[in-house]
Each structure stands twice: as structure tokens, then as C-alpha cells.
C-alpha positions as a printed NumPy array, in Angstrom:
array([[  0.039,  -0.18 ,  -0.093],
       [  0.864,   3.627,  -0.527],
       [  2.459,   5.64 ,   2.436],
       [ -0.331,   7.032,   4.837],
       [ -0.369,  10.434,   3.97 ],
       [ -3.358,  12.955,   4.439],
       [ -5.212,  14.009,   1.255],
       [ -6.289,  17.509,   0.285],
       [ -4.791,  18.898,   3.434],
       [ -6.896,  16.772,   5.686],
       [ -5.643,  15.385,   8.903],
       [ -4.286,  12.05 ,   8.873],
       [ -6.52 ,   9.292,  10.705],
       [ -5.995,   8.558,  14.311],
       [ -5.535,   4.961,  15.528],
       [ -6.819,   3.969,  19.022],
       [ -7.897,   1.152,  21.094],
       [-11.688,   0.634,  20.822],
       [-14.024,   0.809,  23.774],
       [-17.515,  -0.688,  24.542],
       [-18.956,   2.666,  23.519],
       [-17.703,   1.841,  19.904],
       [-19.647,  -1.175,  19.532],
       [-22.424,   0.126,  17.501],
       [-20.215,   2.27 ,  15.322],
       [-17.904,  -0.798,  14.657],
       [-21.041,  -2.796,  13.783],
       [-22.304,  -0.324,  11.276],
       [-18.817,  -0.133,   9.558],
       [-18.587,  -3.875,   9.681],
       [-21.697,  -4.24 ,   7.723],
       [-20.797,  -1.439,   5.196],
       [-17.392,  -3.191,   4.626],
       [-18.832,  -6.456,   4.052],
       [-21.03 ,  -5.156,   1.457],
       [-18.115,  -3.233,  -0.234],
       [-15.629,  -5.936,   0.019],
       [-17.694,  -9.243,  -0.739],
       [-20.367,  -7.997,  -3.29 ],
       [-19.89 , -10.631,  -6.141],
       [-17.651, -12.793,  -4.126],
       [-20.363, -13.959,  -1.463],
       [-24.108, -14.742,  -2.098],
       [-26.267, -11.824,  -1.502],
       [-28.234, -13.549,   1.339],
       [-25.212, -14.093,   3.334],
       [-24.021, -10.476,   3.096],
       [-27.635,  -9.332,   3.923],
       [-27.701, -11.548,   6.925],
       [-25.661,  -9.174,   8.882],
       [-27.888,  -6.869,  11.002],
       [-26.807,  -3.974,  13.129],
       [-28.569,  -5.211,  16.365],
       [-26.951,  -8.607,  16.492],
       [-23.578,  -7.204,  15.237],
       [-23.6  ,  -4.701,  17.823],
       [-24.273,  -7.223,  20.502],
       [-21.309,  -9.265,  19.3  ],
       [-18.793,  -6.345,  19.39 ],
       [-20.18 ,  -5.292,  22.832],
       [-19.486,  -8.765,  24.312],
       [-16.018,  -8.779,  22.731],
       [-15.046,  -5.395,  24.037],
       [-16.409,  -5.894,  27.529],
       [-15.666,  -9.417,  28.312],
       [-12.512, -10.322,  26.245],
       [ -9.269,  -8.829,  27.875],
       [ -7.219, -11.06 ,  25.416],
       [ -8.796,  -9.48 ,  22.412],
       [ -7.323,  -6.322,  20.898],
       [ -9.598,  -3.98 ,  18.807],
       [ -8.277,  -0.988,  16.997],
       [-10.076,   1.608,  15.233],
       [ -9.079,   4.319,  12.715],
       [-11.187,   7.569,  12.863],
       [-11.095,  10.799,  10.861],
       [-10.916,  14.297,  12.348],
       [-14.648,  14.333,  13.028],
       [-14.612,  10.949,  14.951],
       [-16.039,   8.993,  12.169],
       [-14.686,   5.435,  11.728],
       [-12.767,   4.627,   8.572],
       [-11.567,   1.168,   9.525],
       [-10.888,  -1.33 ,  12.253],
       [ -9.072,  -4.645,  13.103],
       [ -9.272,  -7.174,  15.829],
       [ -7.14 ,  -9.98 ,  16.935],
       [ -6.27 , -12.346,  19.702],
       [ -5.583, -16.042,  20.694],
       [ -6.038, -18.295,  17.45 ],
       [ -9.499, -19.725,  17.283],
       [ -8.313, -23.219,  16.243],
       [ -5.115, -25.288,  15.596],
       [ -5.708, -25.475,  12.026],
       [ -4.29 , -21.889,  11.534],
       [ -0.981, -23.08 ,  12.79 ],
       [ -0.224, -19.919,  14.69 ],
       [ -0.536, -18.78 ,  18.288],
       [ -2.343, -15.6  ,  17.522],
       [ -4.931, -14.559,  14.948],
       [ -6.188, -11.535,  13.277],
       [ -9.902, -12.053,  13.42 ],
       [-10.95 ,  -9.096,  11.088],
       [ -9.396,  -6.139,   9.275],
       [-11.555,  -3.691,   7.216],
       [-11.256,  -0.428,   5.576],
       [-13.887,   1.718,   3.939],
       [-13.244,   1.814,   0.157],
       [-12.924,   5.519,   0.249],
       [-10.014,   5.336,   2.712],
       [ -8.318,   2.577,   0.99 ],
       [ -4.866,   2.724,  -0.612],
       [ -3.616,   5.208,   1.715],
       [ -1.574,   2.806,   4.13 ],
       [ -4.499,   2.513,   6.636],
       [ -4.852,  -1.247,   6.357],
       [ -1.17 ,  -1.759,   7.081],
       [ -1.402,   0.596,  10.075],
       [ -4.202,  -1.119,  11.424],
       [ -2.557,  -4.486,  11.199],
       [  0.666,  -3.266,  12.545],
       [ -1.28 ,  -1.785,  15.556],
       [ -3.017,  -5.043,  16.383],
       [  0.131,  -7.046,  16.066],
       [  2.032,  -4.713,  18.375],
       [ -0.592,  -4.926,  21.062],
       [ -0.446,  -8.728,  20.794],
       [  3.304,  -8.538,  21.121],
       [  3.09 ,  -6.431,  24.335],
       [  0.466,  -8.935,  25.757],
       [  2.618, -11.88 ,  24.802],
       [  6.349, -11.893,  24.133],
       [  8.918, -10.7  ,  21.737],
       [  8.087, -10.375,  18.004],
       [ 10.66 , -13.029,  16.996],
       [  8.825, -15.569,  19.336],
       [  5.179, -14.728,  18.296],
       [  3.665, -16.111,  15.295],
       [  0.391, -14.559,  13.729],
       [ -2.007, -15.827,  11.279],
       [ -5.387, -15.092,   9.69 ],
       [ -7.91 , -16.594,   7.317],
       [ -9.001, -14.785,   4.027],
       [-11.609, -15.609,   1.532],
       [ -9.583, -17.766,  -1.044],
       [-11.029, -15.717,  -4.064],
       [-10.377, -12.381,  -2.52 ],
       [ -7.342, -11.69 ,  -4.661],
       [ -6.711,  -8.104,  -3.654],
       [ -6.708,  -9.013,   0.025],
       [ -4.359, -11.964,  -0.559],
       [ -1.912,  -9.73 ,  -2.536],
       [ -2.065,  -7.125,   0.41 ],
       [ -0.872,  -9.766,   2.916],
       [  1.773, -10.973,   0.614],
       [  3.164,  -7.647,   0.188],
       [  3.267,  -7.348,   3.897],
       [  5.389, -10.645,   4.212],
       [  2.551, -13.127,   5.012],
       [  3.228, -16.56 ,   3.948],
       [  0.525, -18.634,   2.349],
       [ -0.571, -21.575,   4.482],
       [ -3.38 , -24.16 ,   4.146],
       [ -7.046, -23.905,   3.059],
       [-10.305, -24.799,   4.744],
       [-14.162, -24.834,   4.008],
       [-15.931, -22.718,   6.612],
       [-19.822, -23.038,   6.844],
       [-21.653, -19.771,   7.473],
       [-25.42 , -19.234,   7.429],
       [-25.523, -22.318,   5.469],
       [-23.104, -21.464,   3.03 ],
       [-19.622, -22.912,   2.336],
       [-16.811, -20.579,   2.191],
       [-13.207, -21.54 ,   0.844],
       [-10.686, -19.615,   3.066],
       [ -6.877, -19.639,   2.757],
       [ -4.358, -18.917,   5.55 ],
       [ -1.61 , -16.6  ,   5.916],
       [  1.069, -16.643,   8.649],
       [  3.8  , -14.343,   9.97 ],
       [  6.385, -16.497,  11.857],
       [  8.353, -13.375,  12.814],
       [  6.737, -10.103,  13.445],
       [  9.718,  -8.102,  13.177],
       [  9.364,  -7.166,   9.59 ],
       [  5.676,  -6.591,   9.881],
       [  6.221,  -4.083,  12.737],
       [  8.082,  -1.623,  10.767],
       [  7.939,   2.155,  11.121],
       [  4.484,   3.306,  11.927],
       [  2.437,   4.867,   9.079],
       [ -0.085,   6.818,  11.157],
       [ -0.111,   8.901,  14.332],
       [ -0.907,   6.496,  17.203],
       [ -2.972,   7.717,  20.138],
       [ -3.641,   4.23 ,  21.398],
       [ -3.03 ,   5.046,  25.233],
       [ -5.233,   8.225,  25.099],
       [ -2.349,  10.408,  25.192],
       [ -1.012,  10.22 ,  21.659],
       [  2.445,   8.806,  23.071],
       [  2.403,   5.256,  21.789],
       [  1.018,   1.947,  22.504],
       [ -0.905,   0.899,  25.358]])
């Protein structure tokens, strides 16, 4: 992705840790990004099955009850959310990694500015702080097998292709491919955006 520079004189997005108060905004963004990302790749009924009330409850539970889950949001100068990423302990042995990126989404209008990379770096950095050193922490994720732009993005950031699996969701079979980082040192390069993750703008929390 390109370097994360503000466009047309606008301030660069800020990254911060999400709070339970962000649940509904993240849920709404999640639904929008699903439609933008997966239209034509997934059946329309599956895309339409995501509802704001149910998705808000899921994010509320994750943010209130899961201390081991890291959720980072990117917001514009007015506080509107442009993207988010989440990660934590791997949700199964088939990934072959100790930690997993659960989700990473950026609004189409904010893509190709380095925001996706910054979000991935931020979640990875938080997982390192909660776990161990970058060289001892392996990270992985699942991506829709036919999502070529996303796969190319992970490969540019050093992700190594892994296995594949079939995931069933709402009665639909989804083919997914794994990517892994066995050493996060390369991924955790120079930050692309101002980080205000501890509330003071001084760095990671």
C-alpha cells in the first residue's frame, strides 16, 4: 500500500484502542465493509444476513468481556470510523499460529492510503505487548480464497500462504486460505499513522 499521507490537506486518521462505547459504530462499519468487500464474492443473502442489532451485541461482548482480544479503530478528524482491526488467541489449531487476526476492514473511500497496514501493525504490536517478543510470536489469519486484492495485500506485508479450509456460515460453504507471519519483526516496521492508543498520543498501550 502507499504511504499513509493525508489527502487534500486533511488530517491523517488517528488509531486508537476501541472501547465498548464504539460497539455500534464498529458494527455499522463492519456491515458496510462486508457489502463493499464481498459483493460478487459471496451470496447476497449471506451479506444481507448481517444486522446492526446482532453485530452490535457481538462487538459489545468482545469489548467488555475479552481482555485478550485487541480491537483498534481508525477515525477521521470528526471522529467517524474509517476502519478497524481485531485479533487475539487463535481460534483453532488449523491456522498453525498462536495469535490470529480476526478481522481487518477499511472503508473503500479510505483505501490505498496505508491505513490497512497501520491497523494490522497496531493489532500485531498490541499482541506482542500482551505476549512475548516479535521473534517468538507467530501470527496468522484466514482470508476468503477468491479475494485476490486482500491476498496480494497480505503477501506484500510478508504473509506466507498456508493451508485452506471450508468454513460454513449461514448455510453457505466458504473457501478460505491461511496466511502466517512466523516473525513479526518485519511487519512491525515504522508506523504509518499517528498512534493515540493510550489516550495520550504517546504510543501503544
